[in-house]
All heavy atoms as an XYZ file, in Angstrom:
707
protein
N       0.757     -1.220     -0.004
C      -0.052     -0.002     -0.006
C       0.897      1.296      0.011
O       1.811      1.481      0.807
C      -0.866     -0.041      1.231
C      -1.856      1.204      1.344
S      -3.056      0.840      2.718
C      -3.705      2.473      2.686
N       0.507      2.107     -0.874
C       1.365      3.389     -1.120
C       0.914      4.461     -0.094
O      -0.365      4.702      0.019
C       1.237      3.922     -2.457
C       2.237      4.944     -2.727
C       2.162      5.176     -4.271
N       2.867      6.401     -4.473
C       3.043      6.887     -5.677
N       2.507      6.418     -6.826
N       3.768      8.055     -5.877
N       1.796      5.149      0.626
C       1.436      6.260      1.508
C       0.941      7.421      0.760
O       1.625      7.933     -0.097
C       2.582      6.465      2.445
O       3.022      5.362      3.083
C       2.157      7.547      3.460
N      -0.117      8.020      1.130
C      -0.556      9.315      0.665
C       0.450     10.466      1.004
O       0.723     10.629      2.194
C      -1.950      9.543      1.109
C      -2.583     10.820      0.589
O      -1.808     11.894      0.587
N      -3.767     10.814      0.196
N       0.822     11.207      0.001
C       1.905     12.181      0.338
C       1.382     13.182      1.261
O       2.080     13.784      2.080
C       2.422     12.831     -0.987
C       3.119     11.800     -1.776
N       4.472     11.412     -1.435
C       2.976     11.287     -2.980
C       4.876     10.480     -2.324
N       3.911     10.507     -3.227
N       0.149     13.601      1.149
C      -0.455     14.629      2.077
C      -0.407     14.162      3.490
O      -0.208     14.830      4.457
C      -1.836     14.999      1.707
C      -2.062     15.795      0.326
C      -3.320     16.148     -0.062
C      -1.169     17.055      0.313
N      -0.840     12.763      3.613
C      -0.741     12.233      4.957
C       0.756     12.220      5.447
O       0.933     12.427      6.758
C      -1.206     10.731      4.965
C      -2.720     10.644      4.810
O      -3.425     11.648      4.925
O      -3.166      9.533      4.329
N       1.735     11.941      4.719
C       3.084     12.079      4.995
C       3.474     13.440      5.488
O       4.111     13.602      6.605
C       3.945     11.531      3.883
C       5.480     11.654      4.130
C       5.912     10.684      5.092
C       6.099     11.331      2.692
N       3.102     14.379      4.739
C       3.266     15.795      5.213
C       2.631     16.158      6.539
O       3.382     16.697      7.400
C       2.936     16.782      4.131
C       3.833     16.570      2.805
C       2.924     18.226      4.576
C       3.230     17.263      1.558
N       1.493     15.797      6.694
C       0.778     15.990      7.957
C       1.493     15.367      9.040
O       1.644     15.878     10.135
C      -0.754     15.617      7.755
N       1.868     14.077      8.902
C       2.521     13.289      9.924
C       3.932     13.993     10.343
O       4.236     14.029     11.542
C       2.745     11.869      9.526
N       4.666     14.334      9.338
C       5.943     15.012      9.592
C       5.754     16.356     10.213
O       6.582     16.717     11.023
C       6.806     15.080      8.391
C       7.269     13.683      7.969
C       8.094     13.570      6.859
N       8.544     12.242      6.654
C       9.191     11.923      5.512
N       9.612     12.712      4.621
N       9.450     10.533      5.228
N       4.705     17.076      9.831
C       4.454     18.358     10.486
C       4.043     18.221     11.975
O       4.572     18.904     12.906
C       3.321     19.192      9.656
C       3.064     20.508     10.192
S       4.413     21.529      9.736
C       4.088     21.804      7.886
N       3.238     17.289     12.270
C       2.850     16.870     13.643
C       4.044     16.423     14.418
O       4.209     16.835     15.661
C       1.776     15.795     13.640
C       1.244     15.247     14.975
C       0.747     16.426     15.962
O       0.557     17.467     15.422
O       0.599     16.003     17.039
N       4.906     15.698     13.749
C       6.169     15.252     14.561
C       7.004     16.539     14.927
O       7.509     16.538     16.001
C       6.943     14.221     13.702
C       8.246     13.821     14.478
C       8.967     12.843     13.589
O       8.671     12.614     12.470
N      10.080     12.398     14.094
N       7.184     17.354     13.943
C       8.015     18.513     14.205
C       7.273     19.408     15.446
O       8.060     20.007     16.255
C       8.072     19.489     12.966
N       6.009     19.570     15.284
C       5.271     20.249     16.482
C       5.467     19.518     17.701
O       5.866     20.209     18.714
C       3.800     20.298     16.109
C       2.966     21.047     17.236
C       1.504     20.775     17.198
N       1.119     19.404     17.486
C       1.031     18.972     18.752
N       1.408     19.804     19.806
N       0.715     17.775     18.939
N       5.357     18.310     17.822
C       5.594     17.470     19.112
C       7.058     17.610     19.548
O       7.189     17.806     20.712
C       5.172     15.989     18.730
C       5.225     15.243     20.005
C       4.311     15.111     20.924
C       6.291     14.337     20.426
N       4.676     14.140     21.947
C       5.989     13.752     21.595
C       7.564     14.010     19.839
C       6.814     12.810     22.218
C       8.457     13.299     20.461
C       8.025     12.623     21.726
N       8.036     17.558     18.722
C       9.431     17.558     18.997
C       9.751     18.900     19.727
O      10.559     18.969     20.523
C      10.327     17.479     17.815
C      10.365     16.021     17.366
C      11.017     15.938     15.948
O      11.462     16.837     15.348
O      11.211     14.774     15.553
N       9.072     19.891     19.323
C       9.230     21.386     19.905
C       8.380     21.642     21.134
O       8.495     22.634     21.745
C       9.001     22.300     18.930
C      10.208     22.346     17.755
C       9.837     22.758     16.387
N      10.868     22.722     15.528
C      11.270     21.575     14.906
N      10.762     20.383     15.212
N      12.324     21.558     14.009
N       7.442     20.679     21.484
C       6.689     20.897     22.599
C       5.649     21.893     22.506
O       5.305     22.590     23.524
N       5.211     22.207     21.225
C       4.164     23.283     21.065
C       2.848     22.614     21.082
O       2.678     21.738     20.250
C       4.452     24.059     19.808
C       5.874     24.645     19.848
C       3.530     25.168     19.652
C       6.361     25.259     18.547
N       1.837     23.161     21.798
C       0.490     22.734     21.715
C      -0.152     23.070     20.327
O       0.271     24.041     19.702
C      -0.377     23.273     22.811
O      -0.641     24.610     22.592
N      -1.093     22.342     19.905
C      -1.903     22.645     18.632
C      -2.448     24.141     18.833
O      -2.345     24.901     17.948
C      -2.955     21.714     18.358
C      -3.754     22.121     17.227
C      -2.378     20.227     18.081
N      -3.044     24.391     19.954
C      -3.601     25.662     20.252
C      -2.603     26.889     20.050
O      -2.866     27.808     19.403
C      -4.271     25.731     21.568
N      -1.383     26.606     20.630
C      -0.393     27.620     20.532
C       0.079     27.840     19.157
O       0.357     28.881     18.631
C       0.729     27.312     21.542
C       1.918     28.243     21.505
C       1.683     29.629     21.801
O       0.606     29.909     22.324
O       2.497     30.572     21.407
N       0.396     26.670     18.541
C       0.843     26.730     17.088
C      -0.127     27.403     16.154
O       0.307     28.205     15.295
C       1.204     25.299     16.531
C       1.844     25.275     15.159
C       3.090     26.108     15.002
C       1.956     23.773     14.867
N      -1.456     27.170     16.404
C      -2.530     27.811     15.669
C      -2.568     29.415     15.906
O      -2.556     30.045     14.926
C      -3.888     27.124     16.061
N      -2.322     29.764     17.068
C      -2.228     31.143     17.458
C      -1.025     31.793     16.739
O      -1.222     32.803     16.143
C      -2.153     31.308     18.944
C      -2.148     32.757     19.353
C      -1.785     33.031     20.770
N      -0.288     32.626     21.057
C       0.747     33.407     20.739
N       0.518     34.552     20.049
N       1.914     33.104     20.984
N      -0.016     31.125     16.807
C       1.346     31.715     16.260
C       1.230     31.887     14.764
O       1.710     32.788     14.145
C       2.484     30.736     16.441
C       3.006     30.811     17.946
C       4.144     29.919     18.139
N       4.491     29.730     19.506
C       5.641     29.076     19.903
N       6.468     28.646     19.054
N       5.822     29.001     21.260
N       0.472     30.928     13.969
C       0.483     31.055     12.516
C      -0.861     31.671     12.103
O      -1.030     31.835     10.823
C       0.722     29.658     11.830
C       2.033     29.138     12.212
C      -0.358     28.699     12.219
N      -1.665     31.907     12.985
C      -3.014     32.564     12.597
C      -4.021     31.870     11.927
O      -4.681     32.354     11.080
N      -4.157     30.613     12.375
C      -5.276     29.688     11.882
C      -6.111     29.180     13.001
O      -5.628     29.169     14.172
C      -4.745     28.486     11.020
C      -4.020     28.982      9.865
C      -3.896     27.669     11.906
N      -7.314     28.853     12.710
C      -8.226     28.312     13.697
C      -7.629     26.947     14.224
O      -7.123     26.117     13.520
C      -9.600     28.026     12.982
C     -10.537     27.425     14.027
O     -10.996     28.129     14.949
O     -10.842     26.137     13.921
N      -7.729     26.790     15.619
C      -7.221     25.573     16.285
C      -7.772     24.305     15.703
O      -7.076     23.301     15.465
C      -7.395     25.787     17.688
C      -6.916     24.595     18.545
C      -7.345     24.700     20.055
N      -8.708     25.038     20.232
C      -9.709     24.073     20.234
N      -9.471     22.815     20.063
N     -10.959     24.451     20.485
N      -9.079     24.278     15.481
C      -9.758     23.086     14.991
C      -9.233     22.762     13.655
O      -9.056     21.543     13.217
C     -11.286     23.212     15.115
C     -11.708     23.132     16.510
C     -13.313     23.286     16.546
C     -13.755     23.493     17.979
N     -15.185     23.508     17.993
N      -9.101     23.769     12.787
C      -8.626     23.506     11.443
C      -7.270     23.002     11.456
O      -6.948     21.892     10.747
C      -8.635     24.872     10.624
C      -8.073     24.674      9.248
C      -8.198     25.973      8.347
N      -7.521     25.979      7.123
C      -7.811     25.109      6.165
N      -8.829     24.207      6.289
N      -7.167     25.194      4.993
N      -6.364     23.647     12.194
C      -5.044     23.116     12.326
C      -5.002     21.605     12.806
O      -4.198     20.777     12.358
C      -4.137     23.986     13.194
C      -2.708     23.541     13.403
C      -2.087     23.481     11.962
C      -1.893     24.464     14.245
N      -5.765     21.307     13.805
C      -5.788     19.976     14.249
C      -6.231     18.955     13.244
O      -5.672     17.986     13.119
C      -6.962     19.974     15.468
C      -6.879     18.513     16.210
C      -6.016     18.116     17.186
C      -7.676     17.504     15.810
N      -6.343     16.808     17.476
C      -7.314     16.429     16.717
C      -8.718     17.271     14.917
C      -8.073     15.155     16.624
C      -9.328     16.021     14.878
C      -8.973     14.965     15.801
N      -7.177     19.372     12.358
C      -7.558     18.448     11.255
C      -6.542     18.346     10.242
O      -6.226     17.200      9.753
C      -8.832     19.024     10.661
C     -10.080     18.892     11.482
C     -11.333     19.046     10.559
N     -12.372     19.647     11.122
C     -12.708     20.911     11.572
N     -11.796     21.843     11.342
N     -13.859     21.282     12.067
N      -5.775     19.500     10.016
C      -4.639     19.390      9.088
C      -3.591     18.327      9.619
O      -3.085     17.562      8.934
C      -4.120     20.780      8.829
C      -2.554     20.700      8.306
C      -4.987     21.614      7.994
N      -3.238     18.518     10.878
C      -2.081     17.723     11.497
C      -2.585     16.326     11.575
O      -1.706     15.505     11.652
C      -1.717     18.269     12.889
C      -1.073     19.716     12.802
C      -0.757     20.144     14.263
C       0.219     19.717     11.991
N      -3.793     15.997     11.538
C      -4.356     14.676     11.676
C      -4.635     14.107     10.278
O      -5.126     13.000     10.158
C      -5.456     14.576     12.574
C      -5.025     14.571     13.981
O      -4.516     13.693     14.459
N      -5.442     15.625     14.711
N      -4.297     14.829      9.217
C      -4.533     14.343      7.932
C      -5.913     14.270      7.394
O      -6.236     13.774      6.402
N      -6.793     14.935      8.125
C      -8.187     14.982      7.829
C      -8.552     16.087      6.854
O      -9.580     16.098      6.134
C      -9.074     15.169      8.992
C      -9.001     13.962     10.082
C      -9.652     14.291     11.317
O     -10.566     15.231     11.327
O      -9.408     13.552     12.332
N      -7.626     17.023      6.614
C      -7.887     18.224      5.828
C      -6.647     18.667      5.188
O      -5.626     18.647      5.836
C      -8.583     19.360      6.696
C      -8.983     20.535      5.986
C      -9.541     21.588      6.804
N      -9.996     22.641      5.966
C     -11.306     23.121      5.955
N     -12.283     22.527      6.564
N     -11.624     23.957      5.069
N      -6.636     19.023      3.920
C      -5.420     19.481      3.163
C      -5.195     20.998      3.703
O      -6.175     21.649      4.112
C      -5.609     19.542      1.723
N      -3.935     21.389      3.662
C      -3.704     22.658      4.138
C      -3.485     23.548      2.915
O      -3.027     23.028      1.835
C      -2.339     22.685      5.132
C      -1.190     22.361      4.447
S       0.117     22.223      5.731
C       0.104     20.549      6.125
N      -3.641     24.826      3.126
C      -3.338     25.710      1.976
C      -1.883     26.029      1.888
O      -1.070     25.800      2.827
C      -4.067     27.004      2.203
C      -5.512     26.891      2.126
C      -6.338     28.223      2.194
N      -5.674     29.246      3.054
C      -6.070     29.839      4.098
N      -7.239     29.438      4.655
N      -5.361     30.732      4.724
N      -1.294     26.417      0.796
C       0.126     26.640      0.601
C       0.651     27.687      1.701
O       1.691     27.543      2.259
C       0.448     27.119     -0.804
N      -0.118     28.735      1.753
C       0.228     29.851      2.739
C       0.353     29.273      4.206
O       1.253     29.673      4.965
C      -0.545     31.059      2.665
C      -2.000     30.841      3.062
O      -2.586     29.797      2.601
O      -2.603     31.681      3.806
N      -0.519     28.406      4.564
C      -0.616     27.816      5.888
C       0.744     26.942      6.019
O       1.323     26.943      7.123
C      -1.737     26.928      6.150
C      -3.037     27.642      6.152
C      -4.256     26.728      6.146
O      -4.257     25.678      5.637
O      -5.331     27.246      6.793
N       0.997     26.139      4.933
C       2.183     25.263      4.991
C       3.485     25.967      5.113
O       4.307     25.770      5.984
C       2.165     24.381      3.680
C       3.421     23.543      3.624
C       3.440     22.477      4.414
C       4.426     23.772      2.650
C       4.494     21.530      4.294
C       5.428     22.816      2.509
C       5.611     21.740      3.405
N       3.535     27.146      4.450
C       4.811     27.975      4.493
C       4.849     28.565      5.930
O       5.926     28.536      6.592
C       4.742     29.074      3.443
C       5.839     30.120      3.691
C       4.932     28.445      1.984
N       3.747     29.113      6.458
C       3.850     29.683      7.817
C       4.224     28.594      8.875
O       4.898     28.847      9.873
C       2.443     30.373      8.228
C       2.301     31.744      7.470
C       1.191     32.529      7.965
N       0.003     31.966      8.273
C      -1.036     31.780      7.525
N      -1.131     32.363      6.362
N      -2.225     31.192      7.883
N       3.628     27.427      8.767
C       3.888     26.365      9.740
C       5.321     25.985      9.621
O       6.047     25.787     10.782
C       3.070     25.057      9.356
C       1.569     25.205      9.871
C       0.745     24.048      9.269
C       1.442     25.203     11.370
N       5.904     25.812      8.381
C       7.322     25.544      8.273
C       8.253     26.465      8.940
O       9.165     26.313      9.664
C       7.726     25.441      6.805
S       7.204     23.880      6.014
N       7.843     27.878      8.720
C       8.560     28.929      9.407
C       8.507     28.909     10.754
O       9.568     28.925     11.505
C       8.222     30.229      8.776
N       7.353     28.712     11.290
C       7.161     28.769     12.835
C       7.907     27.531     13.518
O       8.394     27.676     14.497
C       5.766     28.762     13.102
C       5.384     28.884     14.627
C       5.974     30.125     15.265
O       5.831     31.240     14.601
O       6.498     30.171     16.298
N       7.943     26.361     12.759
C       8.428     25.265     13.347
C       9.896     25.003     13.010
O      10.699     24.251     13.404
C       7.844     23.902     12.836
C       6.335     23.808     13.479
C       5.588     22.628     12.628
C       6.277     23.638     14.933
N      10.426     26.017     12.202
C      11.851     26.070     11.793
C      12.275     24.849     11.001
O      13.403     24.285     11.290
N      11.441     24.413     10.141
C      11.851     23.205      9.281
C      11.774     23.483      7.818
O      11.040     24.432      7.369
C      10.857     21.963      9.545
C      10.938     21.517     10.978
C       9.334     22.389      9.222
N      12.735     22.901      7.096
C      12.766     23.223      5.637
C      11.869     22.220      4.885
O      11.333     21.294      5.453
N      11.621     22.523      3.747
C      10.675     21.741      2.870
C      11.055     20.402      2.613
O      10.352     19.490      2.503
C      10.577     22.435      1.498
C       9.880     23.848      1.551
C       9.816     24.385      0.045
C       8.488     23.832      2.219
N      12.513     20.169      2.649
C      13.043     18.799      2.361
C      12.539     17.784      3.326
O      12.528     16.700      3.214
N      12.183     18.203      4.616
C      11.778     17.298      5.655
C      10.427     16.611      5.186
O      10.125     15.644      5.735
C      11.523     18.142      6.988
C      10.935     17.111      8.063
C      10.923     17.756      9.345
N      10.432     16.915     10.395
C      10.821     16.814     11.593
N      11.702     17.875     12.082
N      10.430     16.010     12.503
N       9.685     17.255      4.406
C       8.358     16.830      3.914
C       8.304     16.089      2.675
O       7.280     15.506      2.183
C       7.336     17.954      3.911
C       7.349     18.662      5.297
C       8.051     19.880      5.364
C       6.681     18.137      6.245
C       8.051     20.484      6.578
C       6.674     18.696      7.531
C       7.361     19.921      7.592
N       9.561     15.880      2.064
C       9.669     15.014      0.770
C       9.949     13.623      1.216
O      10.622     13.343      2.091
C      10.743     15.595     -0.054
C      10.518     17.107     -0.537
C      11.785     17.540     -1.293
C       9.230     17.216     -1.276
N       9.406     12.691      0.434
C       9.679     11.200      0.639
C      11.146     10.941      0.413
O      11.888     11.746     -0.253
C       8.784     10.519     -0.409
C       8.446     11.492     -1.366
C       8.608     12.841     -0.806
N      11.627      9.800      0.874
C      12.965      9.440      0.726
C      13.600      9.581     -0.734
O      13.630     10.586     -1.255
N      14.058      8.474     -1.149
C      14.806      8.477     -2.500
C      13.991      8.930     -3.600
O      14.556      9.467     -4.611
C      15.315      7.013     -2.683
C      14.876      6.276     -1.518
C      13.951      7.079     -0.682
N      12.801      8.646     -3.685
C      11.901      9.027     -4.798
C      11.202     10.346     -4.691
O      10.004     10.473     -4.325
C      10.897      8.005     -5.066
O      10.022      8.261     -6.144
N      11.902     11.412     -4.961
C      11.292     12.793     -4.801
C      10.731     13.159     -6.118
O      10.189     14.297     -6.242
C      12.481     13.749     -4.362
C      12.893     13.428     -3.047
C      14.022     14.261     -2.497
N      14.508     13.735     -1.419
C      14.809     14.447     -0.328
N      14.678     15.685     -0.298
N      15.303     13.826      0.769
N      10.710     12.361     -7.086
C      10.226     12.689     -8.449
C       8.750     13.004     -8.357
O       8.179     13.812     -8.973
C      10.393     11.488     -9.512
C       9.916     11.643    -10.756
C      10.415     12.797    -11.596
O      11.460     13.302    -11.218
O       9.684     13.362    -12.415
N       7.900     12.326     -7.417
C       6.533     12.431     -7.300
C       6.212     13.831     -6.754
O       5.096     14.173     -6.738
C       5.982     11.383     -6.434
O       6.391     11.458     -5.076
N       7.264     14.661     -6.298
C       6.935     15.960     -5.756
C       7.337     17.029     -6.753
O       7.496     18.185     -6.332
C       7.669     16.212     -4.417
C       6.763     15.740     -3.279
C       6.829     14.391     -3.024
C       6.069     16.612     -2.582
C       5.990     13.909     -1.911
C       5.242     16.190     -1.398
C       5.245     14.849     -1.255
N       7.471     16.724     -7.971
C       7.743     17.813     -9.002
C       6.545     18.694     -9.119
O       5.351     18.162     -9.094
C       8.250     17.193    -10.223
C       7.202     16.486    -11.112
C       7.742     15.833    -12.237
N       6.721     15.125    -13.019
C       6.204     13.935    -12.818
N       6.542     13.331    -11.671
N       5.247     13.470    -13.518
N       6.685     19.972     -9.359
C       5.581     20.857     -9.589
C       4.608     20.298    -10.691
O       5.087     19.840    -11.726
C       6.134     22.188    -10.057
C       7.490     22.160     -9.295
C       7.910     20.693     -9.386
N       3.326     20.450    -10.427
C       2.410     19.967    -11.484
C       1.899     18.517    -11.319
O       0.967     18.209    -11.719
N       2.614     17.781    -10.507
C       2.322     16.486    -10.168
C       1.158     16.355     -9.154
O       1.095     17.213     -8.234
C       3.487     15.626     -9.719
C       3.262     14.169     -9.565
N       2.723     13.517     -8.423
C       3.439     13.199    -10.367
C       2.627     12.238     -8.601
N       3.095     12.016     -9.798
N       0.221     15.401     -9.405
C      -0.920     15.347     -8.407
C      -0.600     15.401     -6.944
O      -1.166     16.028     -6.125
C      -1.741     14.039     -8.764
C      -2.980     13.738     -7.947
C      -4.151     14.517     -8.397
O      -4.167     14.966     -9.592
N      -5.167     14.700     -7.597
N       0.415     14.611     -6.620
C       0.754     14.569     -5.175
C       1.373     15.895     -4.591
O       1.371     16.134     -3.421
C       1.795     13.416     -4.857
N       1.916     16.702     -5.510
C       2.528     17.935     -5.137
C       1.535     18.985     -4.680
O       1.889     19.905     -3.977
C       3.412     18.396     -6.248
C       4.270     19.585     -5.825
C       5.291     19.549     -5.060
C       3.879     20.910     -6.324
C       6.066     20.651     -4.762
C       4.626     22.036     -5.905
C       5.729     21.857     -5.136
N       0.338     18.962     -5.190
C      -0.603     20.018     -4.980
C      -1.118     20.160     -3.577
O      -1.544     19.184     -2.961
C      -1.888     19.784     -5.892
C      -1.436     19.923     -7.491
C      -2.619     19.871     -8.301
N      -2.076     19.869     -9.615
C      -2.411     18.974    -10.500
N      -3.324     17.990    -10.255
N      -1.953     18.985    -11.786
N      -0.840     21.394     -3.076
C      -1.458     21.721     -1.788
C      -2.588     22.684     -2.079
O      -2.332     23.666     -2.717
C      -0.313     22.339     -0.878
C       0.726     21.287     -0.569
C      -0.923     22.752      0.453
C       1.939     21.726      0.124
N      -3.827     22.490     -1.419
C      -4.883     23.225     -1.775
C      -4.724     24.719     -1.265
O      -4.374     25.042     -0.326
C      -6.170     22.649     -1.147
C      -6.424     21.275     -1.538
N      -6.992     20.976     -2.857
C      -6.262     20.082     -0.898
C      -7.011     19.682     -2.863
N      -6.618     19.125     -1.772
N      -5.267     25.669     -2.137
C      -5.318     27.083     -1.888
C      -6.653     27.431     -1.443
O      -7.627     26.858     -1.680
C      -4.941     27.900     -3.123
C      -3.410     27.937     -3.322
O      -2.672     27.811     -2.334
N      -3.054     27.977     -4.653
C-alpha cells in the first residue's frame, strides 16, 4: 500500500510540532489559523493551503526537504498530483 503524500506531510508536521513541545492551540495562534482547522490538518483529515504550509514551516523552523519522501522525490515535482497543496 502506497502512503498518501499529504498524509506524510501532515505526519511530519505533527512530529515537528511534538518535538518542539508546542501545543496545537499555541501553534495555531502563532500562525494565525483556527485551532480546530490546524488539528484536522495535522491529523491528515484536511488539506492545508500553501500559505498555511509555509507559515507552519517557518514557525516550526523546518525546511521543505523534511516533507519530501526518501529516495523518490520525483513524485513531488511541480504539477504532479501529489505535489498540489490546496489554496
